[in-house]
N, C-alpha and C positions, 0 to 999 in steps of 0.2 A: 504494500500500500504506500502510495506517495501522497504526502500531505503538503498542501500549499498553505503556509502559515504567515500571517502578517506580523512582521517583527515589531511594528509600532504598538500593537495591542496584544500580541500573543495569541490572537484568535486564528483558528483554523478556517480558512476560506473555502477550501475544496479538497476532496480526496480522489485519488485515481488508483485503479488497480494496476499492478505491475503487468507488463506485457508478457504473455505466455511464450514458451519456447516455439510453439506453432506460429504465433504471430511474428516473432522475430525471424524465423526461417523464411516466412513468406515475404517479409520486408526486405531481407537480404537478397532474395532472388529477384524481387521486383526492382530493387536498386541496380543489381547487376545487369538485368535485361535492359532497363532504361538507359543505363550508362553506355552500353554498347551502341544503341541507336543514337544517343546524344553525341558520342564521339565522332560519328559519321556526318553530323551536320556541319556545314561550313562555319569556319571560325567567326566570320562576320555575323552570322545568324545567332550563334551562341552569345556573342558579346552584346548584340542588340537586345536580347531578352533581359539582360541585367538592367537595362533602362526601364523595362516594364516592371521589374521587381521594385526598383526605386520608386516608381509611381505609386505602387501599393503601399509602400512604407510611408510615403508622404500623406496619402489619403487616410491612412489609419494611424497617423502619428499619435494623436491624443489617446486612442484606445491602447496602443502598445505601451505608451509611456505610463499609463495607469497600471498596467500589469506589472511593469518593472517596479514601480513604487510600492505596490501592494505586496509583492512577493519578496523583495529584498531591501526595501526601506529607503531607496534613493529619493532625495527631494524631486518633486515633479518637474521642476525646470531642468534639472540635470538629466532626468529621464527623457524629456523631450529632446534635449540636445543630443542624447545618445542615438535616438531614432533619426534625427536629422543627419548625424554623421554617417549612419548606415546608408541612408539614401544618397548622400554625396559620394560615398565610396563606390556604391554600385554604379552610379553614373560615370565616375572616373574610370572604372575598369571597362565599362561599355565603350569608352572612347579609346583607351590605350591598349587594350588586350590585342587587337589585330596587329598592332605594331610590335609589342613585346613578344608575341608568340609566332610572328612570321618566320618562315624559313630563312636561314642565314647562309648565303653563299660563302664558300670558302675557296680561296685561290689555291689551285693545285694543278698538277699536270693532267688531271682527269677532265673530261669534257663538261661534267657538271657535278661538282661536289658541294655538299651543303650539310648544315645541321638543322634537324627538325625537332619539334617539341610535341611528342605524343603524350596523351593522358595516361596515367597509371591505372585508373579504374575507379573503384569505389573507395573513398577515403573515410575512415572512422574519425569523427571529431568528438573529442572528450572535452567538454566545455565547462567553465566555472560560472558561478552565480553573480559575480560582482558587476559585470557588464553583460547581462544575459542575451542581449540582441547583438551588440557590437562585436563581442568576441567571436561569435559564429560568423557574422557577415564578413568580417575582415579576412577570414579564411575562405569562406564559401564563394565570394565574388570572384577572386582570381582562379580558384580551383575549378569552378563551373565553367568559366571562360576557357580554361585549358582543356575541357572535355571530360572532366571527372564527374562522378556522382558522389553523394555523401550520405552517411548514416550519422545522425546526431545523438550522442549520449550526453544529455545535459546534466547539470548538478541536480541532486534529488530535491532541493528546496525551491526550484523554479519550474515545476512541470507545466504550468500554464504558459509560460514564456516559450518553453520547448515546443509545445503543440501549436502555439500561435505562429512560430517561425515556419513550421512545415506548411501550415495552411496558407500563409502569406506567399510563399514561393509557388505553391500550387495555384493560387488565385491569379498570379501574374502570368500563368501559362507555362510554367516549368513542367516538363513531362511527368506524368504520374509515376511515382516511385523513385524519381531521381534524387529527391531530397526527403529523407524520412527521419522522424524523431522516434526514438525508442525509450520507453520508460522501463529501464532495467536497473537493478541494483549494481553497485560497483563490483560486487563479488562475481558478477556474470560477465564482466568486461573481457576477461581473458579468453572466453569462448568466442567473443566477437573478433578479437585479435587473431585467434587461431583459424577462424573460418576462411577458407580459400577465396571466398567472394570479396573479402576485404583485402585491398592491395597495399594500403599504407595507412598511417594514422597521424593525427595532430592532437596535441594535448596542451591546454593551458591550465596550470594548477600548481600545487606545491611541489617542492623538490622531492619530498619523500614519495609522493604518488608518482612523480615523473620517473624515479628510479625503478619502481615496480613495473610501470608500463613499458619503459625502455627495455627492461630485462625480458618481459614477455614478447615484445615485438622483435627483439634481437633473436630470440629462440625461433621465432617464425620467419626470420629474415625479411622483415618488412620495414620500409622506409618510415622514419618518424621526423616530425618537427616538434620540439618541446620548448614551450615558453613557461618558465618555472618561477621560483621565488626571487625576491630581490631585497636588498637593504641599501637602497640608492642613497649616495652621498649628495649633499647640497653644500658646496664649498663656497664660503664667502671670504674673499681676500680683503686686505685692509683698504685697497683703493676702489672697492666696489661702490656702486650707488646703494647705500645701506637702506634707504627708505624703500626703493623699488625692490631690492632683494628681500626685505622683510615682508612686504606686502605680497610678493609672489610666493614666498615661503609658506605663508598661511594657506594659500590655495594649493600649493604643491603637496602639502601634508594632509590637509583636512578635506579636500574634495572627495566625494563618495565616502565620507566618514573615515578617510584614510585607508579604505579597503581596495587597494590597487597595488599590483606588483611594482608599478613605476611611480608610485607616490614617493616623494622624498622622505626619508626616515631618519637619517643621521645628518645633523647640521654642523658641519665642521667650520668653525669660525675663528679667524685670526684673533688672538687675545687682545690686540690693541683696539679692536672695534667691537669686541664681543658684548660688552655692556650695552652699547648703543643699539646693536642689532637685536639683542634679547628684549630690550625695552620696546622697540618698535614692533618686533614680532609679536610679543604678548598683546600689544595694543590691538593689532589686527585680529588675533585669535579671539580676543574678547568680543569682537564684533560679530562673531559667528552666532547665529541664532539656531538653537537646537529645538526640534519639535516634530510634530506630525508632518510628514513630507508633503502632504496635500495642502497645508496651510500656506497662504501667501506670506512671503518674507522669510520662510524657514530656509536656512542654507545648509543644515546638516540634519539628517534623520538618524534613526537607530542603526546599530550594527545589524548585520543580516540574521544572526542567531545569538541566543543568550550564551551558548557554550563558547562562542568565539569571543564575546565580551568578557567572559570569566577568565579565559586563557590570557587575554590581553592584560587584565587587571593583575593577574599573577605575575606577569613580566614586570609591571610597574612596581609592585610591592617588593619584588626581589631586588630591583635596581635601587629603590629608596633605602632598603635595608643595607645595601652595599655602600651607601654614602652619597648618592645623587641628591640633588636639591629640587624639590617640587616647587614650581612657580605658580601653577594653576591646574585645576582639574584633579586628576588622579583617582577618580572613583566612579562607579556606576551611578547614574542619576536615579533618584527616587521615583516611584510610580511604576506603572506597567511598561512593558516593552524592553527591548535590548539596547537601551541608551547608555552611552558612556560620555562623560564630560570631556570636552576638548582639553588636552593635557600637554603642558610644556614642562620638561624636566631639564635642568641645567647641571653643569659640572658632571656630566656623564663620562665615564671612562670606557675604553673599548672592551674591557672584560665584563662589563655589566650586561644584564640580560637585554636591555633595550639598545645597548651599544654593539652587540654582536649577533643577536638573533633577528629574524624578520618580525617586525611588529605590524600586524595587519589590522590597524584600527587607528583612532584619532589620538595618537601619542607621538610627540616630537621630542627627540633626544638631541640636546645641544652639547657638542664636544668642543672644547676650546683648544686651539693649537697655536704654537708659537710663530709659525710661518707657513708659506706655501708648500715647502718641501715636506713638512710633517703632514700637512693636509692631504697631499697626494698619497703619502705613505699609508695613512690611516684609511683613506678612501679605498685603497686596494687591499687593505688588511681584512678581507672578508671572503667567505666562500662564494659570495654572489658576484655577478657582473652583468646586471641588466642595463640600468641607466645611471647617468650622473649629471649634475648641474653645477656649472662653474661660474662664479661671479667675480669679475674684475674689469677695470677700465683699460687695462693693458692688453690689447688684442694680440700683440706680438708674443707676450708671455703666454696668453691663452693658447695660441697656436702650438706652442711647445708642450704645454701641460696636457692638452687633450690627447696627444699621442702617447702619453704615459699613463693615463687613467684607464684602468681595465674595465671596460664596459662595452655593451653593444651599441650604446648611443651616448654621446656627450652633448649637452645643450649649454651654450655659453650665453650667460645673461638671459636665461629663459627657463621655464619649467619643462621637464621631460614630458613628451606627449607622443602618441602614435599618430601617424599621418599616412594616408594611402599612397602618397608619392614617395615615401622613404622606407627602406627596409627596416624591419623591427625584429629584435630578438636579442638573446644574451649569450654570455660565455660563462665558463666555470660552472658552478652549480645552478646557474640561471637558465641552463638549457643550451640547445643548439638548433641550427636551421634558422631560416628567416621567413617572416610573413611580410606581405605588402611590398610595393615597389616593383621594379623590374626584376630584382632577385627573387622576391617572394612568389611572383606569379609562375616561376619556373620550378619551384620546389617539388611540386607533384606532377612532374612530367618526366618522361624518358627522353633525355637529351641525346638524341640519336644521330650518329654520323652516317651520312648517305654518300657513298663513293660510287660514281658511275663512270665506267670506262667507255671507250668508243665502241659503237655498234659494229659488228663484223658481218 
């Protein structure tokens, strides 16, 4: 049984039976058959359908946004923005897919040599709850353009979003069976990975789950793209625009209640400006209005589940016990729902829980550093390597430092964000492979060399 529970109230909104083995088998066969026919369609035709899907998303924007806010607690304006980003991304790939997936001639002695990009087949997408529409669309848009089909295994706490996604793609004219959502428990995922009708898989989730899934996929010799955990550094050097950095830091940490792999989590600030940064940072954090995500003016809703809130609070308590200084927040909010107060903790050291572990919630850890050299060292002193933000007015120095920061993306004087035009992914324990951009659209293709000699 899958329960759709509103984290704002704790109320169960809906319940769904888990799909049976017979249903799963039929869905896999339907996806495999549909993908074979889909792959034979002209690339331009496949790309054009993405534009039709974008239209459905825009027409049903308010409906889908309400589902997001009800199932995982995101403020409604952030949920609307998520659907708008999905629509824009679909339109983007409708435009660029024919160019990025076109055959590439290769100069050789042959009469006609080239590289072609063939689809792999049906891709299993194991998706998280924090961006329940965007996480799937950012994979599915390029994957479908490339000629693949997909089976979606969504997070257990967003079943309504999962089913709405399947229905939206079908409404837009996607062939029946090409995009399917399965309500199955995580314990059954290994059977999907082993099934010969699944050609590859993509996962966005925790590093612990990523290791399990990668091991299962490795045994089955199937391609994977993994976007896993992060402990993104937000580096503020002494010559940075402190006010702009502090204002951006509040958004970078507390957007979506801090429940994002690429939310900034460790704020590495040069000691000479740390007091000023912390004062301005706390000012902006105090402006956050926590409450019902459907209320006008609310900028932060509850966390997605109470157990996640409790795990976060445990990390906070362990860090305070180790000597960190609480500046604000630091506790669950009274009343119903999975609310946690926006929290800023200063004088954190790298060995404390919030200094070395991924904190998936509204808690900011301020780590004071003597100089840029130490900031970069500590930025890299983590098992993760997803994103990083660097703040300085010296762009020549920034150009040198970005090459030394170990991350899949470094944003200078800006917050880390995903963009359909740019490759997205991590290194180290944050995963491998890339989504989005020219590199991401080819991840689930067979990059095939075609060598044609002269006819005799």
